[in-house]
Each structure stands twice: as structure tokens, then as C-alpha cells.
C-alpha positions in Angstrom: 7.5 7.8 6.6 9.3 9.1 3.2 7.4 8.1 0.4 3.3 6.3 0.7 1.6 5.9 -2.7 -1.1 3.4 -4.0 -1.2 2.0 -7.5 -3.6 -0.5 -9.4 -3.2 -1.3 -12.1 -3.6 0.0 -15.5 -6.2 -2.7 -16.5 -8.3 -1.7 -13.9 -10.0 1.6 -15.1 -11.6 -1.0 -17.8 -11.7 -3.9 -16.1 -14.6 -2.0 -13.9 -15.2 1.1 -16.2 -13.6 3.7 -14.4 -14.6 6.9 -15.5 -10.9 8.7 -14.9 -12.8 12.1 -14.7 -15.1 10.7 -12.1 -13.4 7.8 -10.8 -15.7 8.3 -7.9 -14.4 6.1 -4.2 -11.9 2.7 -4.3 -14.6 1.0 -2.1 -16.7 1.6 -5.2 -14.9 -1.7 -6.4 -13.2 -5.1 -6.4 -9.8 -3.1 -7.1 -6.9 -3.9 -5.5 -4.3 -1.8 -5.3 -0.5 -2.0 -4.3 0.1 0.4 -1.2 3.8 1.1 -0.9 5.5 3.2 2.4 8.7 3.7 2.4 10.4 4.6 6.3 13.7 7.2 6.1 15.7 4.5 8.3 17.4 1.3 9.9 14.4 -1.5 10.4 13.5 -1.0 14.4 12.4 -4.3 16.4 8.4 -3.2 16.9 8.4 -2.0 12.4 6.3 -5.8 12.1 3.7 -5.0 14.6 3.8 -1.6 13.3 3.2 -2.6 10.2 0.8 -5.4 10.1 -1.8 -2.4 12.5 -1.4 -0.1 9.1 -2.1 -3.4 7.2 -5.4 -4.1 9.7 -6.5 -0.4 9.5 -6.2 0.0 5.5 -8.4 -3.4 6.2 -10.8 -2.6 8.5 -11.6 1.3 8.9 -10.4 2.3 4.6 -12.6 -0.4 4.0 -10.1 -1.7 1.1 -11.3 -5.4 0.9 -8.0 -6.5 -1.9 -4.3 -5.6 -1.9 -1.2 -5.7 -1.1 0.8 -3.8 1.1 4.6 -3.4 1.1 7.0 -1.9 3.7 11.1 -0.9 3.0 13.5 0.8 4.5 15.3 4.2 2.7 17.4 6.6 2.4 17.6 8.8 -0.1 15.8 7.0 -1.9 18.1 4.2 -2.1 17.2 0.8 0.3 19.5 0.4 3.4 18.3 -3.5 4.2 17.5 -5.5 2.4 14.2 -6.1 4.9 10.6 -5.4 2.9 7.5 -6.5 5.2 4.9 -7.9 2.1 1.5 -8.8 3.0 -1.8 -9.2 -0.3 -4.9 -9.7 1.4 
């Protein structure tokens, strides 16, 4: 993995009355983050299956109710391919 990051819309803290100094767990809120994964290589034929497993893990094992997950391919921060996997739940 080259990068893995997640973020919430800037209004999430206001909407859910989250204290930024004591934010608690994401499981306490119904907010929908955006999770982005960058892979430092060319696409592979098994990537769709791997991506779906990652999304399933985030939903079932990590307990995230709503969100968007995307995965793309990069080299030194530059996209290698226009292919991007994206799923919103």
C-alpha cells in the first residue's frame, strides 16, 4: 500500500456534536467517512476480489455502517491507470 487514509466531511463534528479533543470512536456516530487506498503498482486481475474483501472487512469486522471506499493505482503519487474501485454503503 502506498497510502491509506480516511476522512469525514468537515460538518461531521458539528452535526454529531463531536468534541475534537475527545472524539471517541467512529462507532458512536452514524457519519459516513471517505476511505482512500492507493496501491503502488499496476492493476491485477484479482484486485476486484481483494477490494470487495476490504470493504466487507470495514463493514462487518470494523463495524462501519456508512461510508465510501476507493482504491486506485499510483507511482510516486501519480495515478498509473484510470481504473479506480469505489463502493458506497
